[in-house]
Backbone as JSON Lines, residues from 0, in Angstrom:
{"i":0,"aa":"X","n":[-5.17,-25.56,-8.78],"ca":[-6.36,-25.18,-9.41],"c":[-7.52,-25.21,-9.38]}
{"i":1,"aa":"X","n":[-8.26,-24.39,-9.55],"ca":[-9.52,-24.96,-8.91],"c":[-10.45,-25.27,-10.17]}
{"i":2,"aa":"X","n":[-11.59,-26.37,-9.7],"ca":[-12.22,-27.35,-10.76],"c":[-12.68,-26.51,-11.73]}
{"i":3,"aa":"X","n":[-12.5,-26.59,-13.45],"ca":[-13.21,-25.89,-13.93],"c":[-14.73,-26.27,-13.97]}
{"i":4,"aa":"X","n":[-15.66,-25.16,-14.59],"ca":[-17.11,-25.59,-14.2],"c":[-17.42,-26.16,-15.57]}
{"i":5,"aa":"X","n":[-18.42,-26.84,-15.19],"ca":[-18.97,-27.89,-16.36],"c":[-19.39,-27.47,-17.8]}
{"i":6,"aa":"X","n":[-19.66,-25.77,-17.48],"ca":[-20.09,-25.27,-18.54],"c":[-18.81,-24.84,-19.5]}
{"i":7,"aa":"X","n":[-17.61,-24.55,-19.18],"ca":[-16.67,-23.87,-19.52],"c":[-15.7,-25.05,-20.75]}
{"i":8,"aa":"X","n":[-15.86,-24.2,-21.7],"ca":[-15.01,-24.48,-23.05],"c":[-13.47,-24.87,-22.59]}
{"i":9,"aa":"X","n":[-12.95,-25.77,-22.52],"ca":[-11.72,-26.5,-22.65],"c":[-10.62,-26.26,-23.61]}
{"i":10,"aa":"X","n":[-10.07,-25.39,-23.48],"ca":[-8.97,-24.98,-24.78],"c":[-7.57,-26.05,-24.9]}
{"i":11,"aa":"X","n":[-7.28,-26.12,-23.3],"ca":[-5.63,-26.51,-23.24],"c":[-6.02,-27.23,-21.48]}
{"i":12,"aa":"X","n":[-5.48,-28.51,-21.7],"ca":[-5.25,-29.39,-20.48],"c":[-4.22,-28.36,-19.33]}
{"i":13,"aa":"X","n":[-4.59,-28.96,-18.18],"ca":[-3.64,-28.34,-17.02],"c":[-2.18,-29.05,-17.97]}
{"i":14,"aa":"X","n":[-2.03,-30.5,-18.08],"ca":[-1.19,-31.27,-18.19],"c":[-0.22,-30.69,-19.24]}
{"i":15,"aa":"X","n":[-1.19,-30.33,-20.33],"ca":[-0.49,-30.11,-21.96],"c":[0.3,-28.49,-21.51]}
{"i":16,"aa":"X","n":[-0.91,-27.47,-20.7],"ca":[0.11,-26.29,-20.46],"c":[0.77,-26.18,-19.91]}
{"i":17,"aa":"X","n":[1.33,-27.59,-18.72],"ca":[2.45,-27.61,-17.79],"c":[3.63,-27.73,-18.94]}
{"i":18,"aa":"X","n":[3.33,-28.74,-20.13],"ca":[4.47,-29.23,-21.03],"c":[4.76,-27.96,-21.4]}
{"i":19,"aa":"X","n":[4.17,-26.72,-21.86],"ca":[4.19,-25.6,-22.43],"c":[5.48,-24.79,-21.34]}
{"i":20,"aa":"X","n":[5.09,-24.77,-20.45],"ca":[5.62,-23.87,-19.27],"c":[6.96,-24.72,-18.57]}
{"i":21,"aa":"X","n":[7.28,-25.89,-18.83],"ca":[8.49,-26.86,-18.48],"c":[8.39,-28.14,-19.78]}
{"i":22,"aa":"X","n":[8.95,-27.3,-20.42],"ca":[9.21,-28.26,-21.65],"c":[10.01,-29.41,-21.13]}
{"i":23,"aa":"X","n":[11.25,-28.89,-20.36],"ca":[12.47,-29.95,-20.16],"c":[12.63,-30.28,-18.77]}
{"i":24,"aa":"X","n":[11.61,-30.26,-18.0],"ca":[11.64,-30.16,-16.58],"c":[10.5,-30.87,-16.22]}
{"i":25,"aa":"X","n":[10.34,-31.62,-15.0],"ca":[8.68,-31.94,-13.97],"c":[8.69,-30.88,-13.32]}
{"i":26,"aa":"X","n":[7.85,-29.86,-13.12],"ca":[7.75,-29.06,-11.86],"c":[7.3,-29.84,-10.94]}
{"i":27,"aa":"X","n":[7.57,-29.39,-9.74],"ca":[7.16,-29.19,-8.26],"c":[5.69,-28.85,-8.05]}
{"i":28,"aa":"X","n":[4.87,-29.07,-7.38],"ca":[4.11,-28.9,-7.21],"c":[3.95,-28.2,-5.56]}
{"i":29,"aa":"X","n":[3.41,-27.01,-5.84],"ca":[3.3,-26.32,-4.48],"c":[1.88,-25.75,-4.07]}
{"i":30,"aa":"X","n":[1.64,-25.66,-2.85],"ca":[0.33,-25.07,-2.04],"c":[0.63,-23.86,-1.06]}
{"i":31,"aa":"X","n":[0.33,-23.03,-1.16],"ca":[0.38,-21.91,-0.36],"c":[-0.79,-21.3,0.42]}
{"i":32,"aa":"X","n":[-0.7,-20.94,1.64],"ca":[-2.13,-20.78,2.03],"c":[-1.58,-19.58,2.59]}
{"i":33,"aa":"X","n":[-2.4,-18.38,2.1],"ca":[-1.5,-17.19,2.51],"c":[-3.1,-16.87,3.67]}
{"i":34,"aa":"X","n":[-1.55,-16.09,4.87],"ca":[-2.53,-15.25,5.9],"c":[-3.57,-14.05,5.81]}
{"i":35,"aa":"X","n":[-3.99,-13.58,6.5],"ca":[-4.68,-12.65,6.2],"c":[-4.23,-11.36,6.2]}
{"i":36,"aa":"X","n":[-2.89,-11.18,6.52],"ca":[-2.02,-10.27,6.33],"c":[-1.21,-9.94,4.83]}
{"i":37,"aa":"X","n":[-0.9,-11.36,4.38],"ca":[-0.6,-11.68,3.07],"c":[-1.74,-11.7,2.24]}
{"i":38,"aa":"X","n":[-3.17,-11.85,2.54],"ca":[-3.83,-11.39,1.37],"c":[-4.37,-10.23,1.37]}
{"i":39,"aa":"X","n":[-4.42,-9.47,2.48],"ca":[-4.43,-8.09,2.13],"c":[-3.34,-7.28,1.42]}
{"i":40,"aa":"X","n":[-2.08,-7.67,1.71],"ca":[-0.86,-7.29,0.64],"c":[-1.14,-7.49,-0.9]}
{"i":41,"aa":"X","n":[-1.79,-8.78,-0.91],"ca":[-1.58,-9.29,-2.29],"c":[-3.05,-7.98,-2.96]}
{"i":42,"aa":"X","n":[-3.97,-8.11,-2.33],"ca":[-4.8,-7.32,-2.69],"c":[-4.54,-5.77,-3.11]}
{"i":43,"aa":"X","n":[-4.04,-5.32,-1.65],"ca":[-3.43,-4.09,-2.18],"c":[-2.36,-3.59,-3.52]}
{"i":44,"aa":"X","n":[-1.79,-4.67,-3.71],"ca":[-0.52,-4.77,-4.79],"c":[-1.05,-4.65,-5.66]}
{"i":45,"aa":"X","n":[-2.17,-5.76,-5.92],"ca":[-2.85,-5.81,-7.12],"c":[-4.07,-5.53,-7.71]}
{"i":46,"aa":"X","n":[-4.16,-4.17,-6.41],"ca":[-5.73,-3.65,-6.66],"c":[-6.75,-4.5,-7.18]}
{"i":47,"aa":"X","n":[-6.99,-5.43,-6.49],"ca":[-8.33,-6.35,-7.21],"c":[-8.13,-7.12,-6.0]}
{"i":48,"aa":"X","n":[-9.62,-7.53,-5.81],"ca":[-9.92,-8.54,-4.65],"c":[-9.35,-10.01,-5.0]}
{"i":49,"aa":"X","n":[-8.71,-10.93,-3.75],"ca":[-8.79,-12.25,-4.09],"c":[-10.02,-12.99,-3.85]}
{"i":50,"aa":"X","n":[-9.9,-13.91,-4.64],"ca":[-11.09,-15.14,-4.11],"c":[-11.42,-15.87,-3.49]}
{"i":51,"aa":"X","n":[-9.72,-16.47,-3.45],"ca":[-9.13,-17.62,-2.34],"c":[-7.83,-17.3,-1.53]}
{"i":52,"aa":"X","n":[-7.59,-17.53,-0.47],"ca":[-6.46,-17.31,-0.03],"c":[-5.13,-18.66,-0.36]}
{"i":53,"aa":"X","n":[-5.8,-19.5,-1.01],"ca":[-5.23,-21.33,-1.16],"c":[-4.93,-21.09,-2.9]}
{"i":54,"aa":"X","n":[-3.58,-20.83,-2.75],"ca":[-2.83,-20.75,-4.38],"c":[-1.99,-22.18,-4.7]}
{"i":55,"aa":"X","n":[-2.39,-22.84,-5.55],"ca":[-1.21,-24.09,-6.18],"c":[-0.65,-23.51,-7.24]}
{"i":56,"aa":"X","n":[0.61,-23.78,-7.33],"ca":[1.39,-23.28,-8.48],"c":[2.76,-24.57,-8.56]}
{"i":57,"aa":"X","n":[3.12,-24.24,-9.81],"ca":[4.23,-25.11,-9.86],"c":[5.63,-24.44,-10.48]}
{"i":58,"aa":"X","n":[6.47,-24.83,-9.95],"ca":[7.88,-24.55,-9.81],"c":[8.92,-25.47,-10.1]}
{"i":59,"aa":"X","n":[9.69,-25.09,-11.28],"ca":[10.93,-25.85,-11.76],"c":[12.03,-24.52,-12.12]}
{"i":60,"aa":"X","n":[12.84,-24.65,-11.27],"ca":[14.17,-23.96,-11.7],"c":[13.84,-22.52,-11.1]}
{"i":61,"aa":"X","n":[14.02,-21.67,-11.86],"ca":[13.16,-20.24,-11.59],"c":[12.32,-19.82,-12.57]}
{"i":62,"aa":"X","n":[11.26,-21.01,-13.06],"ca":[10.23,-20.85,-13.84],"c":[9.12,-20.93,-12.76]}
{"i":63,"aa":"X","n":[7.9,-20.06,-12.8],"ca":[6.68,-20.69,-11.46],"c":[5.52,-20.3,-12.52]}
{"i":64,"aa":"X","n":[4.59,-21.46,-12.37],"ca":[3.16,-21.08,-13.58],"c":[2.28,-21.15,-12.2]}
{"i":65,"aa":"X","n":[1.08,-20.39,-12.21],"ca":[0.2,-20.13,-11.8],"c":[-1.04,-20.45,-12.57]}
{"i":66,"aa":"X","n":[-2.05,-21.09,-11.74],"ca":[-3.1,-21.07,-12.7],"c":[-4.13,-20.13,-11.98]}
{"i":67,"aa":"X","n":[-4.8,-19.54,-12.41],"ca":[-5.89,-18.48,-12.2],"c":[-7.81,-18.53,-12.88]}
{"i":68,"aa":"X","n":[-8.28,-18.86,-12.03],"ca":[-9.75,-18.79,-12.33],"c":[-10.54,-17.23,-11.84]}
{"i":69,"aa":"X","n":[-11.5,-17.08,-12.95],"ca":[-12.05,-15.93,-12.48],"c":[-13.62,-15.56,-13.41]}
{"i":70,"aa":"X","n":[-14.24,-14.95,-13.07],"ca":[-15.46,-14.51,-13.69],"c":[-15.19,-13.42,-14.85]}
{"i":71,"aa":"X","n":[-15.28,-13.75,-16.27],"ca":[-15.3,-12.37,-17.11],"c":[-16.29,-11.53,-16.96]}
{"i":72,"aa":"X","n":[-17.97,-12.0,-17.55],"ca":[-18.85,-11.25,-17.75],"c":[-19.87,-11.78,-16.7]}
{"i":73,"aa":"X","n":[-20.07,-13.1,-17.03],"ca":[-20.94,-14.1,-16.31],"c":[-20.67,-15.72,-16.05]}
{"i":74,"aa":"X","n":[-19.44,-15.69,-17.15],"ca":[-18.87,-16.9,-17.06],"c":[-17.34,-16.67,-16.66]}
{"i":75,"aa":"X","n":[-16.84,-18.6,-16.4],"ca":[-15.53,-18.4,-16.08],"c":[-14.56,-18.2,-17.1]}
{"i":76,"aa":"X","n":[-13.27,-17.83,-16.65],"ca":[-12.02,-18.16,-17.62],"c":[-10.94,-18.74,-16.61]}
{"i":77,"aa":"X","n":[-10.06,-19.48,-16.99],"ca":[-8.87,-20.19,-16.42],"c":[-8.01,-20.0,-17.24]}
{"i":78,"aa":"X","n":[-6.94,-19.36,-16.63],"ca":[-5.65,-19.2,-17.44],"c":[-4.6,-19.4,-16.58]}
{"i":79,"aa":"X","n":[-3.4,-19.82,-17.27],"ca":[-1.9,-19.87,-16.48],"c":[-1.2,-18.9,-16.96]}
{"i":80,"aa":"X","n":[-0.65,-18.1,-15.97],"ca":[0.61,-17.16,-15.86],"c":[1.91,-17.47,-15.61]}
{"i":81,"aa":"X","n":[2.83,-17.58,-16.66],"ca":[4.15,-18.09,-16.05],"c":[5.08,-16.97,-15.97]}
{"i":82,"aa":"X","n":[5.81,-16.69,-14.59],"ca":[6.45,-15.91,-14.2],"c":[8.34,-16.66,-14.36]}
{"i":83,"aa":"X","n":[8.94,-15.74,-14.86],"ca":[10.29,-16.17,-14.91],"c":[11.29,-15.61,-13.74]}
{"i":84,"aa":"X","n":[12.3,-15.91,-13.82],"ca":[13.36,-15.44,-12.8],"c":[13.48,-14.22,-12.53]}
{"i":85,"aa":"X","n":[13.25,-13.28,-13.49],"ca":[13.45,-11.81,-13.33],"c":[11.66,-10.85,-12.78]}
{"i":86,"aa":"X","n":[10.92,-12.26,-12.3],"ca":[9.6,-11.64,-11.43],"c":[8.61,-11.02,-12.61]}
{"i":87,"aa":"X","n":[8.96,-10.97,-13.9],"ca":[7.91,-10.71,-14.86],"c":[7.59,-11.72,-15.48]}
{"i":88,"aa":"X","n":[6.14,-11.64,-16.34],"ca":[5.46,-12.67,-16.92],"c":[6.16,-13.42,-18.22]}
{"i":89,"aa":"X","n":[6.49,-14.51,-18.44],"ca":[6.65,-15.04,-19.49],"c":[5.87,-15.21,-20.55]}
{"i":90,"aa":"X","n":[4.76,-15.62,-20.16],"ca":[3.64,-16.16,-21.06],"c":[2.36,-16.5,-20.29]}
{"i":91,"aa":"X","n":[1.08,-16.1,-20.87],"ca":[-0.1,-16.73,-20.34],"c":[-0.72,-17.67,-21.53]}
{"i":92,"aa":"X","n":[-1.49,-18.51,-21.03],"ca":[-1.99,-19.67,-21.79],"c":[-3.32,-19.43,-21.35]}
{"i":93,"aa":"X","n":[-4.41,-19.7,-22.21],"ca":[-6.1,-19.91,-21.63],"c":[-6.16,-20.79,-21.58]}
{"i":94,"aa":"X","n":[-6.78,-21.43,-20.53],"ca":[-6.96,-23.02,-20.59],"c":[-8.57,-23.33,-21.02]}
{"i":95,"aa":"X","n":[-9.33,-21.99,-20.16],"ca":[-10.69,-22.67,-20.86],"c":[-11.67,-21.04,-20.62]}
{"i":96,"aa":"X","n":[-12.5,-20.87,-21.45],"ca":[-13.3,-19.89,-21.45],"c":[-14.86,-20.21,-21.72]}
{"i":97,"aa":"X","n":[-15.2,-19.66,-21.07],"ca":[-17.01,-19.63,-21.01],"c":[-18.14,-18.94,-21.79]}
{"i":98,"aa":"X","n":[-17.2,-17.68,-22.05],"ca":[-18.0,-16.64,-22.69],"c":[-18.03,-17.02,-24.31]}
{"i":99,"aa":"X","n":[-18.86,-16.28,-24.81],"ca":[-18.82,-16.41,-26.51],"c":[-17.23,-16.35,-27.11]}
{"i":100,"aa":"X","n":[-16.88,-16.81,-27.84],"ca":[-15.74,-16.99,-28.87],"c":[-15.26,-15.35,-29.04]}
{"i":101,"aa":"X","n":[-16.31,-14.32,-29.17],"ca":[-16.03,-13.3,-29.84],"c":[-15.31,-12.37,-28.48]}
{"i":102,"aa":"X","n":[-15.02,-13.06,-27.47],"ca":[-14.78,-12.02,-26.19],"c":[-13.4,-12.48,-25.81]}
{"i":103,"aa":"X","n":[-13.08,-13.86,-26.28],"ca":[-11.77,-14.34,-25.85],"c":[-10.67,-13.19,-26.25]}
{"i":104,"aa":"X","n":[-9.71,-13.3,-25.42],"ca":[-8.06,-12.93,-25.78],"c":[-7.76,-13.13,-26.61]}
{"i":105,"aa":"X","n":[-7.2,-12.71,-27.76],"ca":[-6.34,-13.38,-28.57],"c":[-4.77,-13.47,-28.35]}
{"i":106,"aa":"X","n":[-4.33,-14.56,-29.11],"ca":[-2.6,-14.67,-28.53],"c":[-1.91,-13.59,-28.84]}
{"i":107,"aa":"X","n":[-2.41,-12.64,-29.79],"ca":[-1.72,-11.29,-30.14],"c":[-1.79,-10.11,-28.89]}
{"i":108,"aa":"X","n":[-3.22,-10.34,-28.6],"ca":[-3.69,-9.16,-27.08],"c":[-2.87,-9.68,-26.21]}
{"i":109,"aa":"X","n":[-2.38,-11.24,-25.87],"ca":[-1.74,-11.74,-25.03],"c":[-0.43,-11.48,-24.9]}
{"i":110,"aa":"X","n":[-0.06,-10.98,-25.88],"ca":[1.56,-11.05,-26.26],"c":[1.88,-9.54,-25.34]}
{"i":111,"aa":"X","n":[0.88,-8.49,-24.98],"ca":[1.32,-7.48,-24.57],"c":[2.24,-7.61,-22.67]}
{"i":112,"aa":"X","n":[1.78,-8.96,-22.36],"ca":[2.13,-9.15,-21.09],"c":[3.64,-9.68,-20.94]}
{"i":113,"aa":"X","n":[4.13,-10.51,-21.67],"ca":[5.59,-10.65,-21.44],"c":[6.58,-9.99,-21.21]}
{"i":114,"aa":"X","n":[7.27,-10.16,-19.96],"ca":[8.51,-8.87,-19.53],"c":[7.42,-8.0,-18.43]}
{"i":115,"aa":"X","n":[6.35,-7.96,-18.53],"ca":[5.46,-7.06,-17.67],"c":[5.98,-7.52,-16.03]}
{"i":116,"aa":"X","n":[6.05,-6.27,-15.38],"ca":[6.05,-6.95,-13.89],"c":[4.95,-5.9,-12.77]}
{"i":117,"aa":"X","n":[4.82,-6.14,-11.82],"ca":[3.74,-5.46,-11.29],"c":[3.97,-4.37,-11.11]}
{"i":118,"aa":"X","n":[3.65,-3.36,-12.01],"ca":[3.85,-1.59,-11.54],"c":[2.46,-0.87,-11.76]}
{"i":119,"aa":"X","n":[2.67,0.32,-12.08],"ca":[1.41,1.47,-12.49],"c":[1.11,1.07,-13.95]}
{"i":120,"aa":"X","n":[2.24,0.78,-14.66],"ca":[2.0,0.43,-16.3],"c":[1.23,-0.99,-16.33]}
{"i":121,"aa":"X","n":[0.96,-1.82,-15.74],"ca":[0.57,-3.23,-16.12],"c":[-1.34,-2.6,-15.77]}
{"i":122,"aa":"X","n":[-1.95,-1.72,-16.63],"ca":[-3.03,-1.19,-16.46],"c":[-3.67,-0.73,-18.04]}
{"i":123,"aa":"X","n":[-4.95,-0.95,-17.96],"ca":[-5.14,-1.01,-19.31],"c":[-5.46,0.58,-19.28]}
{"i":124,"aa":"X","n":[-5.32,1.02,-20.81],"ca":[-5.48,2.59,-21.23],"c":[-3.65,3.45,-20.54]}
{"i":125,"aa":"X","n":[-3.03,2.6,-19.97],"ca":[-1.51,2.94,-19.22],"c":[-0.79,2.41,-20.52]}
{"i":126,"aa":"X","n":[-0.28,1.01,-19.46],"ca":[0.77,0.13,-20.55],"c":[0.03,-0.82,-21.3]}
{"i":127,"aa":"X","n":[-1.05,-0.46,-21.37],"ca":[-1.88,-2.21,-22.22],"c":[-2.87,-1.64,-22.73]}
{"i":128,"aa":"X","n":[-3.13,-2.1,-24.17],"ca":[-4.09,-1.65,-25.07],"c":[-5.53,-2.28,-24.62]}
{"i":129,"aa":"X","n":[-6.89,-2.05,-24.58],"ca":[-7.67,-2.97,-24.22],"c":[-8.05,-3.52,-25.37]}
{"i":130,"aa":"X","n":[-9.26,-4.23,-25.48],"ca":[-9.55,-5.43,-26.55],"c":[-11.03,-4.83,-26.97]}
{"i":131,"aa":"X","n":[-10.86,-4.33,-28.61],"ca":[-12.34,-3.38,-28.46],"c":[-13.31,-4.63,-28.87]}
{"i":132,"aa":"X","n":[-14.83,-4.24,-28.11],"ca":[-15.74,-5.25,-27.96],"c":[-15.4,-6.28,-26.79]}
{"i":133,"aa":"X","n":[-14.77,-6.22,-25.93],"ca":[-14.42,-7.4,-24.9],"c":[-13.64,-6.62,-24.26]}
{"i":134,"aa":"X","n":[-14.24,-5.18,-23.57],"ca":[-13.25,-4.86,-22.74],"c":[-13.47,-5.45,-21.04]}
{"i":135,"aa":"X","n":[-14.66,-6.2,-20.9],"ca":[-14.63,-6.98,-19.58],"c":[-13.78,-7.93,-19.5]}
{"i":136,"aa":"X","n":[-13.13,-8.76,-21.15],"ca":[-12.15,-9.54,-20.85],"c":[-10.96,-9.14,-20.71]}
{"i":137,"aa":"X","n":[-10.18,-7.87,-21.36],"ca":[-9.35,-7.18,-21.26],"c":[-9.01,-6.76,-19.72]}
{"i":138,"aa":"X","n":[-10.4,-6.5,-18.85],"ca":[-10.11,-5.78,-17.58],"c":[-9.71,-7.11,-16.87]}
{"i":139,"aa":"X","n":[-10.88,-8.36,-17.12],"ca":[-10.51,-9.61,-16.01],"c":[-9.23,-10.65,-15.95]}
{"i":140,"aa":"X","n":[-8.62,-10.02,-17.96],"ca":[-7.22,-10.61,-17.54],"c":[-6.04,-10.03,-16.91]}
{"i":141,"aa":"X","n":[-6.35,-8.66,-17.01],"ca":[-5.4,-7.78,-16.62],"c":[-5.47,-7.94,-14.97]}
{"i":142,"aa":"X","n":[-6.4,-7.81,-14.41],"ca":[-6.73,-8.06,-12.74],"c":[-5.99,-9.31,-12.54]}
{"i":143,"aa":"X","n":[-6.17,-10.63,-13.14],"ca":[-5.84,-11.76,-13.1],"c":[-4.22,-11.89,-12.8]}
{"i":144,"aa":"X","n":[-3.95,-11.14,-14.25],"ca":[-2.54,-10.96,-14.1],"c":[-1.71,-10.02,-12.95]}
{"i":145,"aa":"X","n":[-2.49,-9.0,-12.59],"ca":[-1.4,-8.48,-11.45],"c":[-2.11,-9.19,-10.01]}
{"i":146,"aa":"X","n":[-2.8,-9.96,-9.92],"ca":[-3.44,-10.77,-8.85],"c":[-2.04,-11.94,-8.52]}
{"i":147,"aa":"X","n":[-1.84,-12.71,-9.96],"ca":[-0.6,-13.44,-10.15],"c":[0.64,-12.71,-9.33]}
{"i":148,"aa":"X","n":[0.76,-12.02,-10.41],"ca":[2.25,-11.06,-9.84],"c":[2.22,-10.92,-8.28]}
{"i":149,"aa":"X","n":[1.06,-10.6,-7.7],"ca":[1.38,-10.02,-6.21],"c":[1.47,-10.8,-5.87]}
{"i":150,"aa":"X","n":[0.74,-12.17,-5.8],"ca":[1.01,-13.53,-4.58],"c":[2.19,-13.94,-5.4]}
{"i":151,"aa":"X","n":[2.82,-13.92,-6.44],"ca":[4.34,-14.39,-6.78],"c":[5.4,-13.2,-5.85]}
{"i":152,"aa":"X","n":[4.79,-12.22,-5.73],"ca":[5.52,-11.25,-4.95],"c":[5.55,-11.66,-3.62]}
{"i":153,"aa":"X","n":[4.3,-11.86,-3.16],"ca":[4.28,-12.4,-1.23],"c":[4.95,-13.36,-1.16]}
{"i":154,"aa":"X","n":[5.14,-14.61,-1.97],"ca":[5.44,-15.86,-1.93],"c":[7.01,-15.85,-1.85]}
{"i":155,"aa":"X","n":[7.58,-14.94,-2.63],"ca":[9.15,-14.93,-2.94],"c":[9.81,-13.97,-2.19]}
{"i":156,"aa":"X","n":[9.58,-13.06,-1.16],"ca":[9.88,-12.33,-0.43],"c":[10.93,-12.72,0.64]}
{"i":157,"aa":"X","n":[11.96,-12.43,0.19],"ca":[13.4,-13.24,1.12],"c":[13.06,-12.48,2.65]}
{"i":158,"aa":"X","n":[13.2,-13.09,3.64],"ca":[13.55,-12.34,4.94],"c":[14.97,-11.44,4.84]}
{"i":159,"aa":"X","n":[14.72,-10.21,5.58],"ca":[15.72,-9.15,6.07],"c":[16.8,-9.96,7.02]}
{"i":160,"aa":"X","n":[18.11,-10.07,6.71],"ca":[18.69,-10.41,7.28],"c":[19.51,-9.46,8.33]}
């Protein structure tokens, strides 16, 4: 996980977030260093630019948790996206949010993501509603989830036999 900026309001620690994702297991911390080709494939699949080719994630059983930090408007947000065995979003937790609270995504709005996979419907005004008065937040979160799902897809591709 990237370091949280000093100005970000921490809503949930990484340790607490991981205990939500893995309530009865100790996850294994892994780091992936994407090649240029993998990074390009992620950007194409996610339809979003990657900020880093280094991804730290946590795995226990068939559950994987990724931490993603991104700019919303002028300040950062850090979130955890948990992916289940079926390569769909299990849930999302916001760990830090430095923009005004009025712009933060609600639990209810984030509830649109569980069960979603990386496809054309994982987009605002398609399969997802936006947030009235916080369109930059809804766009930033949606792009982040698409990036996480694309990275997960790239890291979990099984070689052909």
